[in-house]
C-alpha positions as CSV (number, residue, x, y, z in Angstrom):
1,M,0.0,0.0,0.0
2,L,2.8,2.4,0.9
3,I,4.5,1.7,-2.5
4,R,1.3,2.2,-4.3
5,G,0.6,5.5,-2.5
6,I,4.1,6.8,-3.4
7,S,3.5,5.7,-7.0
8,N,0.2,7.5,-7.2
9,R,1.7,10.7,-5.8
10,F,4.5,10.5,-8.3
11,R,2.1,10.2,-11.2
12,R,0.1,13.1,-9.9
13,F,3.2,15.2,-9.6
14,K,4.2,14.2,-13.2
15,M,0.7,15.2,-14.4
16,I,1.0,18.6,-12.7
17,S,4.4,19.2,-14.3
18,E,3.1,18.3,-17.8
19,L,0.0,20.5,-17.2
20,H,2.3,23.4,-16.1
21,Y,4.3,23.0,-19.4
22,V,1.1,22.9,-21.5
23,V,-0.4,26.0,-19.8
24,C,2.9,27.9,-19.5
25,S,4.5,26.8,-22.8
26,P,5.8,29.6,-24.9
27,T,4.1,28.0,-27.9
28,V,0.7,28.3,-26.2
29,C,1.5,31.9,-25.2
30,K,2.5,32.7,-28.7
31,N,-0.5,31.1,-30.4
32,A,-3.0,32.4,-27.9
33,C,-6.1,33.9,-29.4
34,T,-8.5,36.6,-28.2
35,G,-12.1,36.1,-27.2
36,N,-13.6,37.9,-30.2
37,G,-15.7,40.0,-28.1
38,L,-17.2,37.2,-26.0
39,S,-18.0,38.2,-22.4
40,L,-17.0,35.2,-20.3
41,L,-16.1,35.0,-16.6
42,P,-12.3,34.8,-16.2
43,V,-10.7,32.0,-14.2
44,K,-7.2,32.8,-13.1
45,S,-4.6,30.1,-13.6
46,R,-2.3,29.4,-10.6
47,S,0.5,28.5,-13.0
48,F,3.3,30.8,-13.7
49,C,5.2,31.6,-16.9
50,I,7.3,34.7,-17.8
51,S,8.8,33.9,-21.1
52,E,5.7,35.4,-22.8
53,P,2.8,37.5,-21.4
54,T,0.9,35.7,-18.7
55,I,-2.1,33.6,-19.5
56,R,-5.7,34.0,-18.3
57,L,-8.1,31.2,-19.0
58,Q,-11.7,31.7,-20.1
59,T,-14.3,29.1,-20.8
60,G,-13.0,27.6,-24.0
61,V,-10.8,30.6,-24.7
62,V,-7.1,31.2,-24.0
63,Y,-5.7,34.7,-24.6
64,A,-2.6,36.6,-23.8
65,H,-2.6,39.8,-21.8
66,Q,-0.1,42.1,-20.2
67,S,1.0,40.9,-16.8
68,Q,0.5,43.1,-13.8
69,A,4.3,43.3,-13.5
70,S,4.8,44.6,-17.0
71,V,2.2,47.2,-16.4
72,S,3.3,48.4,-13.0
73,G,7.0,47.5,-13.3
74,N,8.1,51.1,-13.0
75,R,6.2,51.3,-9.6
76,I,8.0,48.4,-8.0
77,S,10.3,49.7,-5.3
78,R,13.8,48.6,-4.7
79,V,12.9,47.1,-1.4
80,V,10.2,45.0,-2.9
81,R,12.4,43.9,-5.7
82,T,15.1,42.9,-3.3
83,E,12.7,40.9,-1.2
84,A,11.5,39.1,-4.3
85,Q,15.1,38.3,-5.3
86,T,15.8,37.0,-1.8
87,A,12.7,34.8,-2.0
88,L,13.8,33.4,-5.3
89,F,17.3,32.8,-3.9
90,D,15.9,30.9,-0.9
91,Y,13.8,28.8,-3.2
92,L,16.7,27.9,-5.6
93,H,19.3,27.4,-2.8
94,F,17.4,25.9,0.1
95,T,14.4,24.2,-1.6
96,R,15.9,23.1,-5.0
97,G,19.5,22.6,-3.7
98,F,21.3,25.0,-6.1
99,H,24.9,26.0,-5.2
100,F,24.9,29.2,-3.2
101,T,26.8,31.1,-6.0
102,D,24.4,29.9,-8.7
103,A,21.3,30.7,-6.8
104,E,22.6,34.2,-5.8
105,Y,23.7,35.1,-9.4
106,I,20.4,33.9,-11.0
107,S,18.2,35.7,-8.5
108,K,20.1,39.0,-8.9
109,N,20.5,38.8,-12.7
110,S,17.0,37.9,-13.9
111,P,15.1,41.2,-13.6
112,H,12.3,40.3,-16.0
113,F,11.6,37.0,-14.2
114,V,11.6,38.8,-10.8
115,Q,9.3,41.5,-12.1
116,N,6.8,39.1,-13.4
117,L,7.1,37.0,-10.2
118,L,5.8,40.0,-8.3
119,S,2.5,39.9,-10.4
120,V,1.3,37.0,-8.2
121,V,1.7,39.1,-5.0
122,D,-1.1,41.5,-3.9
123,E,0.0,45.0,-2.9
124,E,-1.0,44.5,0.8
125,E,0.8,41.1,1.1
126,D,4.2,40.5,2.6
127,V,6.4,39.7,-0.5
128,S,8.7,37.1,1.1
129,R,5.8,35.1,2.7
130,A,3.6,35.3,-0.4
131,L,6.3,34.1,-2.7
132,S,7.4,31.3,-0.3
133,K,3.8,30.1,-0.2
134,Y,3.6,30.4,-4.0
135,F,6.7,28.4,-4.6
136,R,5.4,25.5,-2.4
137,Y,2.4,24.9,-4.7
138,N,3.5,26.3,-8.1
139,P,6.7,24.8,-9.7
140,I,8.4,27.5,-11.8
141,N,10.3,26.9,-15.1
142,E,13.8,27.2,-13.7
143,F,15.3,27.5,-17.2
144,E,13.8,31.0,-17.6
145,P,15.7,32.9,-14.9
146,F,18.7,30.8,-15.7
147,L,18.8,31.8,-19.4
148,E,18.0,35.4,-18.5
149,S,20.9,35.5,-16.0
150,M,23.2,34.4,-18.9
151,G,22.3,37.5,-20.9
152,L,19.4,36.4,-23.0
153,N,16.2,38.3,-23.5
154,P,12.9,36.6,-22.6
155,S,11.8,37.1,-26.2
156,E,14.5,34.7,-27.2
157,F,13.4,31.9,-24.9
158,P,10.7,30.1,-27.1
159,S,13.3,28.4,-29.3
160,L,15.7,27.7,-26.5
161,L,13.5,26.3,-23.7
162,P,13.5,22.5,-23.5
163,K,10.1,21.0,-24.4
164,S,9.6,18.6,-21.5
165,L,11.7,20.0,-18.6
166,I,11.1,22.7,-16.1
167,F,13.7,21.8,-13.5
168,L,17.4,22.6,-14.2
169,G,18.5,19.7,-12.1
170,D,16.9,17.3,-14.7
171,D,19.5,18.4,-17.3
172,S,22.7,17.5,-15.5
173,L,24.8,17.9,-18.6
174,L,23.7,21.5,-19.0
175,L,24.7,22.4,-15.5
176,D,27.9,20.4,-15.7
177,N,29.1,22.2,-18.8
178,F,27.9,25.5,-17.5
179,H,30.1,25.0,-14.4
180,V,33.1,24.0,-16.6
181,L,32.8,27.3,-18.5
182,C,32.5,29.3,-15.3
183,G,35.5,27.6,-13.8
184,Y,37.5,28.3,-16.9
185,G,36.8,32.0,-16.7
186,F,33.9,32.6,-19.1
187,P,31.7,35.5,-17.8
188,R,28.2,34.1,-17.0
189,I,26.5,37.1,-18.6
190,K,28.1,36.3,-22.0
191,M,27.2,32.6,-22.0
192,G,23.8,33.3,-23.3
193,K,25.3,34.1,-26.7
194,M,27.1,30.8,-26.7
195,Y,23.9,28.9,-25.7
196,K,22.0,30.6,-28.5
197,E,24.6,30.1,-31.2
198,A,26.1,26.7,-30.2
199,K,23.7,25.0,-27.8
200,E,25.5,21.7,-28.4
201,I,28.3,22.9,-26.1
202,F,26.0,22.5,-23.1
203,G,25.1,19.0,-24.0
204,Y,28.6,17.4,-24.0
205,D,29.2,14.3,-21.9
206,H,31.3,14.8,-18.8
207,G,34.9,15.7,-19.6
208,V,34.4,16.4,-23.3
209,L,34.2,20.2,-23.0
210,S,37.3,20.4,-20.8
211,S,39.3,18.3,-23.3
212,K,38.2,20.6,-26.1
213,L,39.4,23.7,-24.2
214,K,42.6,21.9,-23.5
215,V,43.3,21.4,-27.2
216,Y,43.3,25.2,-27.7
217,E,45.7,25.6,-24.8
218,Q,48.0,23.1,-26.5
219,L,48.1,25.5,-29.5
220,G,49.8,28.0,-27.3
221,L,46.8,30.2,-26.5
222,N,46.3,31.4,-22.9
223,K,43.0,31.1,-21.1
224,S,42.1,34.8,-21.5
225,T,42.5,34.6,-25.3
226,I,40.5,31.3,-25.5
227,V,37.7,32.9,-23.5
228,K,37.6,35.9,-25.9
229,L,37.8,33.7,-29.0
230,V,35.0,31.3,-27.9
231,T,32.8,34.1,-26.8
232,C,33.1,35.6,-30.2
233,C,32.9,32.3,-32.1
234,P,31.2,29.6,-30.0
235,L,31.3,27.3,-33.0
236,L,35.0,26.8,-32.3
237,L,33.9,24.3,-29.6
238,I,31.7,22.3,-32.0
239,G,33.2,19.4,-33.8
240,P,36.9,19.0,-34.6
241,I,39.2,22.1,-34.4
242,D,38.5,24.5,-37.3
243,S,41.3,24.1,-39.9
244,K,40.7,27.6,-41.2
245,F,41.2,29.0,-37.7
246,L,44.5,27.1,-37.5
247,A,45.5,28.5,-40.9
248,V,44.8,32.1,-39.6
249,L,47.0,31.5,-36.6
250,D,49.8,30.1,-38.7
251,K,49.6,33.1,-41.0
252,L,49.8,35.6,-38.1
253,K,52.8,33.7,-36.7
254,Q,54.4,33.9,-40.1
255,F,54.0,37.7,-40.0
256,G,55.5,37.9,-36.5
257,F,52.5,38.0,-34.2
258,G,52.2,36.0,-31.1
259,N,49.2,33.9,-30.2
260,E,47.9,36.5,-27.8
261,W,47.8,39.3,-30.3
262,I,44.5,38.2,-31.8
263,G,42.9,38.2,-28.3
264,S,43.8,41.8,-27.6
265,Y,41.5,43.0,-30.3
266,L,38.4,40.8,-29.7
267,S,35.2,41.7,-27.9
268,E,31.9,40.0,-27.5
269,K,30.5,42.1,-30.4
270,T,33.3,41.0,-32.8
271,T,32.2,38.6,-35.6
272,L,35.0,36.7,-37.3
273,N,35.0,34.9,-40.6
274,W,38.1,32.8,-40.9
275,D,37.7,32.2,-44.6
276,R,37.5,35.9,-45.4
277,M,40.5,36.7,-43.1
278,L,42.5,34.1,-45.0
279,D,41.4,35.6,-48.3
280,T,42.4,39.1,-47.2
281,M,45.9,38.0,-46.1
282,S,46.4,36.0,-49.3
283,F,45.3,39.0,-51.4
284,L,47.7,41.3,-49.8
285,V,50.5,38.8,-50.1
286,Q,49.7,38.3,-53.8
287,V,50.1,42.0,-54.5
288,G,53.6,42.1,-53.1
289,Y,53.5,42.6,-49.3
290,D,56.2,40.8,-47.6
291,D,56.0,39.4,-44.0
292,K,57.4,42.6,-42.5
293,Q,55.1,44.9,-44.4
294,M,52.1,42.7,-43.4
295,E,53.2,43.0,-39.7
296,V,53.4,46.8,-40.0
297,L,50.0,46.9,-41.9
298,F,48.1,44.8,-39.3
299,T,49.9,46.4,-36.3
300,D,48.9,49.9,-37.5
301,N,45.5,48.9,-38.6
302,P,44.1,45.8,-36.8
303,A,40.6,46.8,-38.0
304,L,41.6,45.4,-41.4
305,L,41.2,41.9,-40.0
306,F,38.8,42.4,-37.1
307,D,36.3,44.9,-38.5
308,G,34.4,42.8,-41.0
309,S,37.1,40.2,-41.3
310,G,38.7,42.1,-44.3
311,K,35.6,42.6,-46.4
312,Q,36.2,46.3,-46.6
313,I,39.4,45.9,-48.6
314,Y,37.6,44.5,-51.6
315,V,34.9,47.2,-51.5
316,L,37.5,49.9,-51.3
317,V,39.6,48.5,-54.1
318,G,36.6,48.4,-56.4
319,Q,35.7,52.0,-55.6
320,L,39.3,53.3,-56.3
321,L,39.4,51.4,-59.6
322,K,36.3,53.3,-60.7
323,L,38.2,56.5,-60.1
324,G,40.9,55.4,-62.5
325,F,43.6,54.3,-60.0
326,K,46.0,51.5,-61.1
327,M,46.4,48.5,-58.8
328,N,50.0,49.5,-57.9
329,Q,48.8,53.0,-57.0
330,I,46.0,51.5,-54.8
331,F,48.5,49.3,-52.9
332,D,50.7,52.3,-52.4
333,L,47.8,54.2,-50.9
334,F,47.0,51.3,-48.6
335,L,50.5,51.1,-47.3
336,K,50.7,54.9,-46.6
337,N,47.1,55.1,-45.2
338,P,46.3,51.7,-43.6
339,Q,43.6,53.3,-41.5
340,I,41.5,53.9,-44.6
341,L,40.6,50.2,-44.7
342,S,38.3,50.6,-41.7
343,S,34.6,50.6,-42.6
344,K,33.8,54.1,-41.3
345,C,36.9,55.7,-42.7
346,A,36.2,54.2,-46.1
347,K,32.6,55.4,-46.0
348,N,33.8,58.9,-45.2
349,L,36.2,58.8,-48.1
350,W,33.5,57.6,-50.5
351,T,31.0,60.2,-49.2
352,A,33.6,62.9,-50.0
353,V,34.1,61.4,-53.5
354,C,30.3,61.5,-54.1
355,F,30.2,65.1,-52.9
356,L,32.8,66.1,-55.4
357,F,31.0,64.3,-58.2
358,E,27.7,66.1,-57.3
359,I,29.3,69.5,-57.6
360,G,30.5,68.6,-61.1
361,M,34.2,67.9,-60.6
362,E,36.1,65.8,-63.2
363,T,37.1,62.3,-62.3
364,E,40.8,63.0,-62.8
365,R,40.7,66.0,-60.4
366,I,38.8,63.9,-57.8
367,A,41.4,61.1,-58.1
368,S,44.2,63.7,-57.6
369,I,42.5,65.0,-54.4
370,V,42.0,61.5,-53.1
371,A,45.6,60.6,-53.7
372,T,47.0,63.6,-51.8
373,H,44.4,64.1,-49.1
374,M,43.1,60.5,-48.3
375,E,43.9,60.8,-44.6
376,V,41.8,63.9,-44.1
377,L,38.9,62.8,-46.3
378,G,38.7,59.5,-44.5
379,S,38.7,61.1,-41.0
380,N,35.7,63.5,-41.4
381,S,32.0,63.1,-42.1
382,L,30.7,65.6,-44.6
383,K,27.4,67.4,-45.1
384,G,25.6,67.2,-48.4
385,P,26.5,69.7,-51.2
386,I,23.0,71.4,-51.1
387,T,23.3,71.9,-47.4
388,V,26.7,73.5,-47.8
389,M,25.7,75.7,-50.7
390,N,22.6,76.9,-48.8
391,S,24.4,77.7,-45.6
392,L,27.2,79.6,-47.5
393,K,24.9,81.1,-50.0
394,I,27.1,80.3,-52.9
395,Q,26.6,78.6,-56.3
396,Q,27.9,75.1,-57.3
397,D,30.5,76.5,-59.6
398,D,31.9,78.8,-56.9
399,L,32.1,75.9,-54.5
400,R,33.8,73.6,-57.0
401,L,36.4,76.3,-57.9
402,A,37.2,77.0,-54.2
403,I,37.8,73.3,-53.6
404,Q,39.9,72.9,-56.7
405,K,42.1,75.8,-55.6
406,D,42.5,74.4,-52.1
407,P,41.2,70.9,-51.5
408,L,41.2,71.4,-47.7
409,K,38.4,73.9,-48.2
410,L,36.2,70.8,-48.7
411,I,36.8,69.9,-45.1
412,N,36.6,73.4,-43.7
413,L,33.3,74.1,-45.5
414,A,31.5,70.8,-45.5
415,T,32.6,68.9,-42.3
416,K,30.0,68.0,-39.7
417,S,32.6,68.6,-37.0
418,D,33.8,71.9,-35.6
419,P,36.4,73.2,-38.1
420,K,38.6,74.4,-35.2
421,T,39.1,70.9,-34.0
422,I,40.5,69.8,-37.4
423,E,42.5,72.9,-38.2
424,H,45.8,71.0,-37.9
425,Q,44.4,67.6,-38.8
426,D,46.6,67.2,-41.9
427,S,49.8,67.5,-40.0
428,N,52.1,64.6,-39.4
429,T,51.7,65.0,-35.6
430,F,48.0,64.4,-35.8
431,V,48.3,61.4,-38.1
432,E,51.1,59.8,-35.9
433,R,49.1,60.3,-32.7
434,R,46.0,58.8,-34.2
435,N,47.8,55.8,-35.5
436,F,49.4,55.3,-32.1
437,L,45.9,55.3,-30.5
438,L,44.6,52.8,-33.1
439,R,47.4,50.5,-32.2
440,L,46.3,50.7,-28.5
441,G,42.9,49.3,-29.6
442,Y,40.8,52.5,-30.0
443,I,38.1,52.1,-32.7
444,E,38.4,54.2,-35.9
445,N,36.3,57.3,-35.8
446,S,34.8,56.5,-32.4
447,D,33.8,59.0,-29.8
448,E,36.5,57.4,-27.5
449,L,39.2,58.1,-30.1
450,A,38.1,61.7,-30.5
451,K,38.2,62.3,-26.7
452,A,41.6,60.6,-26.4
453,L,43.1,62.7,-29.2
454,K,42.2,65.8,-27.2
455,K,43.8,64.4,-24.0
456,F,47.2,63.2,-25.5
457,R,50.0,65.7,-26.1
458,G,53.1,65.1,-28.2
459,R,54.0,63.4,-31.4
460,G,53.2,59.7,-32.1
461,D,56.8,58.7,-31.8
462,Q,57.0,60.4,-28.4
463,L,53.9,58.7,-27.1
464,Q,55.2,55.4,-28.3
465,E,58.5,56.0,-26.5
466,R,56.7,56.7,-23.3
467,F,54.5,53.6,-23.8
468,D,57.6,51.5,-24.4
469,C,59.2,52.9,-21.2
470,L,56.3,51.5,-19.1
471,V,56.5,48.1,-20.9
472,E,60.3,47.9,-20.4
473,S,59.9,48.7,-16.7
474,G,58.3,45.3,-16.4
475,L,54.6,45.8,-17.1
476,D,52.7,43.6,-19.6
477,Y,51.8,45.2,-22.9
478,N,48.1,44.7,-22.5
479,V,48.1,45.9,-19.0
480,V,49.8,49.2,-20.1
481,S,47.2,49.6,-22.8
482,S,44.4,49.2,-20.2
483,M,46.2,51.7,-17.9
484,I,46.5,54.3,-20.6
485,K,42.8,54.1,-21.5
486,R,41.9,54.7,-17.9
487,A,44.4,57.5,-17.4
488,P,45.5,58.9,-20.8
489,S,47.5,61.8,-19.2
490,V,50.1,59.2,-18.1
491,L,51.6,59.5,-21.6
492,N,51.8,63.3,-21.3
493,Q,54.7,62.7,-18.9
494,T,58.2,62.7,-20.4
495,K,60.1,59.4,-20.5
496,D,62.6,60.7,-17.9
497,L,59.8,61.7,-15.5
498,L,58.1,58.3,-15.9
499,E,61.4,56.6,-15.1
500,K,62.0,58.8,-12.1
501,K,58.5,58.1,-10.7
502,I,58.8,54.4,-11.2
503,D,62.2,54.4,-9.5
504,C,60.7,56.4,-6.6
505,L,57.8,53.9,-6.2
506,Q,60.0,50.8,-6.1
507,N,63.2,51.9,-4.4
508,R,62.2,54.8,-2.1
509,L,58.6,54.0,-1.2
510,G,59.0,50.2,-1.3
511,Y,55.9,49.5,-3.4
512,P,55.9,46.8,-6.1
513,L,55.6,48.0,-9.7
514,E,52.1,46.3,-9.9
515,A,50.8,49.0,-7.6
516,V,50.4,51.4,-10.5
517,I,48.1,49.0,-12.3
518,A,45.3,49.7,-9.8
519,F,46.1,53.4,-9.7
520,P,47.8,54.5,-12.9
521,S,47.2,58.1,-12.0
522,Y,50.1,57.9,-9.6
523,L,52.3,58.5,-12.7
524,C,50.4,61.8,-13.3
525,Y,51.0,63.4,-9.9
526,D,53.7,66.0,-9.4
527,I,56.9,64.4,-8.1
528,Q,57.0,67.0,-5.3
529,R,53.5,66.0,-4.1
530,I,54.6,62.3,-4.1
531,N,57.7,63.0,-2.2
532,L,56.1,65.3,0.4
533,R,53.1,63.0,1.2
534,F,55.0,59.8,1.2
535,S,57.7,61.3,3.4
536,M,55.0,62.1,5.9
537,Y,53.5,58.7,5.6
538,L,56.9,56.9,6.0
539,W,57.6,59.1,9.1
540,L,54.3,57.9,10.6
541,L,55.0,54.3,9.8
542,E,58.3,54.5,11.7
543,R,56.4,55.5,14.8
544,G,53.6,53.0,14.3
545,A,51.0,55.7,13.7
546,A,49.9,54.5,10.3
547,K,48.9,51.2,8.7
548,P,51.5,49.7,6.4
549,K,51.1,49.3,2.6
550,L,48.2,51.7,2.2
551,S,47.2,52.1,-1.4
552,L,48.7,54.8,-3.5
553,S,45.3,56.4,-4.1
554,T,44.6,56.7,-0.4
555,I,47.7,58.8,0.1
556,L,47.8,60.8,-3.1
557,A,44.2,61.3,-4.3
558,C,42.7,62.9,-1.1
559,S,42.5,66.6,-0.7
560,D,45.1,68.6,1.3
561,V,42.6,69.1,4.1
562,R,41.8,65.4,4.3
563,F,45.5,64.4,4.2
564,V,46.3,66.8,7.1
565,K,43.4,65.3,9.1
566,Y,44.4,61.7,8.7
567,F,48.1,61.8,8.2
568,V,49.3,64.9,10.1
569,D,47.0,65.5,13.0
570,V,47.1,61.9,14.1
571,H,50.5,62.4,15.8
572,P,51.5,65.0,18.5
573,E,54.5,66.0,16.5
574,G,52.8,65.6,13.1
575,V,52.2,69.3,12.4
576,S,55.8,70.4,13.1
577,T,57.1,67.5,11.0
578,W,54.8,68.3,8.2
579,E,55.9,71.9,8.1
580,S,59.6,70.9,8.3
581,L,59.1,68.5,5.3
582,K,57.4,71.2,3.3
583,N,60.2,73.7,4.0
584,S,62.8,71.1,3.2
585,L,61.3,70.2,-0.2
586,N,60.6,73.8,-1.1
587,S,64.3,74.8,-0.5
588,R,65.6,72.2,-3.0
């Protein structure tokens, strides 16, 4: 009897699960129909689904409607939302047995699910108690908050939710492979893209995924690069290793690039086509570029490979051929102006060419302007000819003659940017500085690049010298790149000054070089301020009045008033010592 009772209860639970799937299925939600004007008494379903609008059942009619949460979502307070997240965490961790980290991450990173969860709670009810009671009698589809926490939108769920499962624990392979990726270093929020594009990854038998990742390590790639590569191209983990990918790596090695170089230019938004990248490299080799020239070309203009996988080169070649350029002239232009191969720069160039055609300029004259002013034409977006003529109140012939006489007039008169900001744009200094920033990973014609150009001072070779100084001091190339993006003014210091500050940090202050990674602005502070404040700090340390190894930012970034309060007034002799140190340093 006992066994029969357990069996009956199990069958009832299975029927409830199947009914929950039928009622809450995204397919049912999607195909729900309206009542065609019928006035029938609604019966509220106690089931719960958030991947589509919630369901209300009417006699013989199922129709979708906006949930209370979607309507009043903006009125949900932070406190209420936090209570709902806590209730979801308690359910996942204590009731369903999820690991603490998984339950916490899912509950805090599935806002749509939590918002819709609150639709079952009346305004006067206690959220925690109401949801705890709800979870006891209404199993939820655990795949929905799980997928949302991986970065997917609920609108993407219908094709991704399993057809016959609602409990994550029933798909042990999914969780196993998910944890393998987490342990390897893949950000959880980016796994949704991988799940969507290569779902097979999450269905591998135990140990298979780890062995596939190990294969890429054996190619000489570090974990950081593998994470970036697979995030961009999840299909790399499907089937045997891609031979085209291996060919790209071999080509890059042939040109002098290490395995990590490719990883420094990848982001989750990058889309790579290995075939097209190979074609681009082969095309450039066929026209006469040797390995050294290819290294220079890709170093100066990584967008050639990573922005459209090289597609832009073919489009640009075709456009220049239409202007009458010979192939050898085109290749010479590419070598002198590699940045022109980026999509936005090429678009700006062709917009300028169309502008000149529209005002009646001859093809030969246009080709001449392009050959001598390609850098400037590619770096600026232009207004239309009619807009320019109307604003200047001049005729087409007058505009054409002015540009023929001085091609830079085209930029001064037609650019969408402030002419003052591009007054010296054609100078070698500007070009070198811009190329240097592109090598650091800034995107061509982006707002970030424009802001950085205003912050950096000096020629491109000077900036490179200062950058190399930091690398030669013992910092990793990619680390220095990241530091410069966070604190651009670091490179406004001379090489001698940078060396002096690094020497002071290590040999006088006793801090490791890595301390500047967390606070690169240390290198921007005046050497006198550094010496004065750290002299006071070291004096306090000798007397046991200060904590050892305080961060650089704690000592340097605070205001003078705050520094005096916490580093001078804390000792009876502090004020006199502080004044003595200031007088000593000022007299030098």
